[in-house]
N, C-alpha and C positions, 0 to 999 in steps of 0.2 A: 780555397783549398791550397795547402802548402805543397810545394815540390810538384806541381801539376805537370811541368815539363818533363821531369824525370819519370813520372808515372806514364806519360805518354811514350817516352822513349822505351820504357820497359814493355809497354804494349806492343810497340813495333818490333822489339827484339825477340820476345818470347810469347807474345799474344796474351799476356796476363791481364785479366780483368781485376783491377785493384779492389773493387767492391767485394769480390768473392773472398778475399782474405782480410779485408778491412783497410781503409786508407791509413789508419793509424799505424798498422804494421809496416806499411811502406814507408811512412814517415820516420818511424824509429830506425829502420834499416838505413835510410838516407842520412839521418843525423849521425848514426855510427860511422857510416862511410866518410862523411865530411870530417869528422873528428880524426878518423884513422889517417886520412890523407892530408890533413891540415888545410882544407879548402874552406873558404869563409862564405861562399855564396852558392846558390843553386846553379847559376850560370857556369861558375868555374868547375863545380863538380860534374855537371852535365858534359862540359868540354872534355873533362878527364875521362868520363865513361865512354865517350865516343872515340877517344884516342888510345884507350888502354883496355885490351881484351882481358887482362888480369883483374883490373878493378871492376869491370862489368861482371866478370865471373864471381867476384867477391860479393857484389851486391845481390846477384841472383842467389848465391848461397844463403844470404840473409833472409830473403823473402820466400824462397822455396823451402817449406818445411816438410820433410818427408814423414809420412805416418804409415808405417808398414810393419808387418810381422809375418812369421812363417804361417803359411796356409791360411792367410787372412780370408775370412768368409767361408772357407772350406768347399762350398758348393762348386765354384769354378774348377777346382782341382778334382773333385769327385766326378764331375762330368767329363773332364779331360781324360781321366783314367778310363771311364766307360767308353768314351769315343775311340781311344787307342785300341782297347781290347776287342770292341765289337764292330768297328768300322774301318780303322786304319789298318791294323795288322792283317786281317783277312784278305784285304785287297791290294796291299803294298808290301809284300814280304821282302822284297829286295830294294826298297826305296827309302831314302833317308827323309825323316820328318823334320822340317825346318820351322823353328819357332822364333818369335821376336817378343821381347818384353820391353815396353817403353811407356813411361819412364820406369827404369828398374830400380831407382833409389839406392838403398844400401845392399841390395842383392837378395833380400828375403824371398821376393816373388819368383825370380828366375831359378833360384835354387829349390824352391818348393815345386816348380814345374819340373826340374830335373829329377827330383825324388819321385814325383808322380810317374814320370815316364819309366824310371827304373822299376818301380813297384808294379807297373803294368807289363813288364817283361821285356822292355827294349834295352839293348846293349849300347854301349857308348858310341858305337859306330852306326847306330840306327837312327840317331837324331843329332841335331845341332841347335844351339840356343844362342842367339845374339841378344845382348842386354845393353840398352843405351840409356844414358841419362845426361842431363845438362850440367849436373853438379859434380865437379871434380872431387870434392870432399866425400860425397856419397859413394862415388866409385872407388875411392881409396879404401873405404870400409868394406865394400863388397870384395875387392881384390884380397883384402886381408882374411876375410871369411871367419872372423871371430865375432861372437855375439853374446850380449848380456840378456838378462831376464825379460826385458821389455820386448825382445824379439820372439818370445815364446808365450803366447797368450791364449792359444786354443786349449780346450779341455783335453783333447786327444793328442798327447804328445809322445806316443809310443816311438815315433820316428826318430826322436832325439838320440836314443840309445843306439840306434842302427846307423846313423849317419853323422854323428858328432862325437868328438872326444873332449873331455874336460881339460882345460889348461888354466894356468894361473890368471889369465886375462879374460877368460870366458869359455864358451862352448865353440870349438873350432870344427868347421865342416870337413868331412873327409875329402881327401885329394881327388878321389875319382868323381865326386860330385862337383867339386870346385873346378876341375879341369873341363867339365862338360859345358861350361858357360863361358862365352867370350864377351867381356865387358868393353864398352867403347863409349867415349864421350861424344855427344851429338845433340843438336837442336832440331827437333822434328820440323820446325818452321824454316830451317835453312834450305834453300834450294838444292844444295848438294847432298841433302840427307839420303836421297834414294840412289845416288850415284854408286855404280858397282855393286848394288845389292841385288841378290836373287830374290825371287818371289818366295813368300812364306806360306805355309800351310795353316799356321795358327799364329795369332797375334794377341798378346795381352796388352791392352791400353786401358787401364782402369783408373777412374777417378782423376783423370786429367782434364777432360772437356769441361767439367763443372767450374774450373778456374779460369777459363779462357773467354775472350770476347767472342761475339757471334762470328765475325770474319775469320778469326783464328780457328774456331771450331770447324768451319767449313774447310779451311786449308788442311787442317790435320786429318779430317775424314777423307779428303781427296787423296792425301799422301797414303794413308793406311789402306784405302781402297785400291790404290794403284799397286801396292806391294802384296796384296793378299790374292791368292789364286782363286778362281771360280770354285765355289763349294767350300772355301776355307772358312775357318772359325775366327771371329773377332770377339774377345772377351772384354766387357766394359764394366763400369760401375752400374749399380742397380738403377740409378737415376738417369743414366745416359743411353739406355737401350732405345728410347723413343727417337733420339737423334739418328742412331744408326739405322733404325727401321725406315726412316725417310729416304735412305739411300738404296732401298730395294732389298735390304736384308730381312730375313725371317728370324724371329727370336726362337731359339731352341726351347722346347718344352722340357725343362729339367729344373727341379726346385732349387732356387737360388743360384742357378748356374750363370745367369746373365751372359749367355753366349749367343752370338748372332751369326747366322750362316749366310755367306755371300751367294747371291744368285746370279743368273745371267743378265738380269735387267739392271744390275747396280750401275754399270757404265752409262746406261740411258738415264737413269735417275740423276746421276752426278751431273750430267749435261743439262739438266733442267726439264727433261721431258718425262716426268714421272707418270707411270701408269696409274689410271684411276681405278681400273678394275683389278682387284687383287686375286691372285691364284690361291689355290688351297694351301699352298706352302706359305703364302703371305699371312694366312689366317693363324699361323703359329704364333703370331704376336698377341693373340687374344689372351688377356691376363687370367682368364679362368683356367685353372690348371687341374690336371688329374689328381686323384688322391695322393697325398704326399708320401714320399719315401725319405728316409734319413739322408742328409739333414733336412729339417722342415723348411718349406718354401716361404718366401715372403708373399703371403696371399691374404685375403680377407679373413678377419677373425672367424674361427670355426668353419673355414672352408674345407670341409672334410665329410666323411660319411657320418650320418646321424648316429647318436648313441642309441642303445636299446630302449632307454627311457623315451626318447623322442619318437622312436619308431612305434612304440606302443600308443603314444598319443595319436600319431597318424592313423593307426589301425582303428581307433575308436571313433574317428571322424571328428574329434574335437581338437583340431590342430591349434597349437600356440603359434604366435608369429615366428618364434625361433624355429619351430619344426617346419613351418612353410618356407622359411629362408634356407633351411637345410636342403629342401627339395629344389629350390631355386639354384643352389650351388651345384647339386647333382646334375640338373638339367644343363647348366652352363658347362660343366665338365664334359658332358657328352656332346656339346655343340648345338643343343636344341635351344637356340637363343630366343626364338619367338615364344616358345612355351614358357621359358624361364621369365621372360619379360611380362607375360600375361599373368603368371602367378605372383610375381613381385608387385605388379599393379594392384592385385587383390589385397595384398598385405597393406599397401599404402592407403587403399580405400578405407580399410578398417582401423589402421594405425598410422595416422598421418604424421605422427612425431617420431617415427622409427628411423633413426640415423642410418642404421645398417642397411635398411631396405633401400634408402635413397642411394647409398653408396653402390650397392649391388646393381641397382638399376642404371647407375652411371657407367659401371663396367660393361653392362650389356649394350648400352647405347654406343659406348666407345668402340666395342667390338664390331658393331654394325656401321662404323664410320659416321655415326650421328653425333659429331663432336660438340655441336652447340647444345644438344639435349643432355649429353653427358656432363657438360660444364654446369648446367642448371642443377642437375641432380647432385653433383659433388658439392656445389655451393650450399644447397639445402642441407645436405648431410653434415657439412662443416658448421653450419649455423646451430644445428642441434648438438654437435659434439665438437667444439672449437679446437681441441687439441688432438684430434684424431690424426695420427702420423700418416697412415695409409692414404687418407683423403688428401692431406696436404701434399704428399708426394705426387698423387695423380694430378692435382691442379698445377703443381710446378711443371710436370712433364707436358701437360696440355698446353700451357702458356709458352713454354720453351719451344715446343714444336710449332706453335703458331707464330713465333718470332716476337712475342710481347715480353721483352727481356725485363721490363720493370716489374710486371706482375709475377713473372717466373721467379725473380729474385726475392720478392716478398714471401712467396710460399715456400721457397727453398729454405729461407731463414727461419720461417715458422716451423717448418718440419724438423730442422736441426734443433731448435729449442724444445719441441715436443719429444723428440727422441731422447734428449738429455734429461728430461724430467724424471724424478724418482717414480718407480712403479709401486702400486698397492699402498700408497701413503708412507712409503719408507723415506728416510731422509738421507740415505747414502748407501 
């Protein structure tokens, strides 16, 4: 492997798992850096990196590729608005809501947070947002506050007219929103990262952990947990919630919200003495969700109320496997796990090649902390439906939580490929 020493140095400096972005990407960045600095060997370039903060920053700029846009995924912001309206404001009328966005990239996420809070009725003195990133170039874009088309990808863009003005260079965010965010350069793995920081009520740290090594993930979670107040919210990427759950957090039941709530046991879990008996709040991590509200959640296919046609089949006593699985979903939504599992078993006895039934049975075993049985069901489901994105994600999370990084990486990559495939036979 070329430039292995530089890769190891990057791992030490920023916790990067080179395999997560591809060693070729690192190789290209190193070659560009060596050409820029006229160094002819890896050893010489490594010595330069260790002695020059500017060159290290330039290399980091080359390998850290920000992928962000306003209101990315929408669900986290929809839940934040609901949380502010129904939980924060009624109980904290004269208290400032403190939020952190890390990494904040080019600013779209923290500005989306600020707009969400304003839309929820908070004034500029009612909240403060710290936005931190390791990339100086990204922060310069954020400070400028002018964005092109790639920053606006969601279907609902009504907010643009309210909070942006057209300029020759792009859409410029209004000053009142711009001034509500404090941008800072920082490395979350730096021991000084927490120095002089107050605690936060809400932290956005989305899609960072998936690029980190296992030790770096633990250090980052330790830092975030130390900065978040008890009962605070941590927003993560959708494949990262399992890691946060292992810290004693409960996953908020909100469609595609990917919000985790810190409980009193988080410090105990962080110290390595995780409770084996979960409380009712801990059960919030069960992936069977209530009937969806807009926007639609990432849940099993057809995880919703049965259609009238399916209901009529049920009433005749001649249930199809689809109708029976709809009842499994309903029972799971109500928390009747044993009944749901028994009914799912009936489906499998009659239809042993039903991939969806194995998937739902895996979810039910996972919710009951029977992770080995869940793994078996997910693998059987995947054998029958090799490109099922949801099953691939569940296996990735299962192995990631178990500490099997090799298998986790395999299923994460397969999930990414499955998600990128054209749907319904389309070619683009």
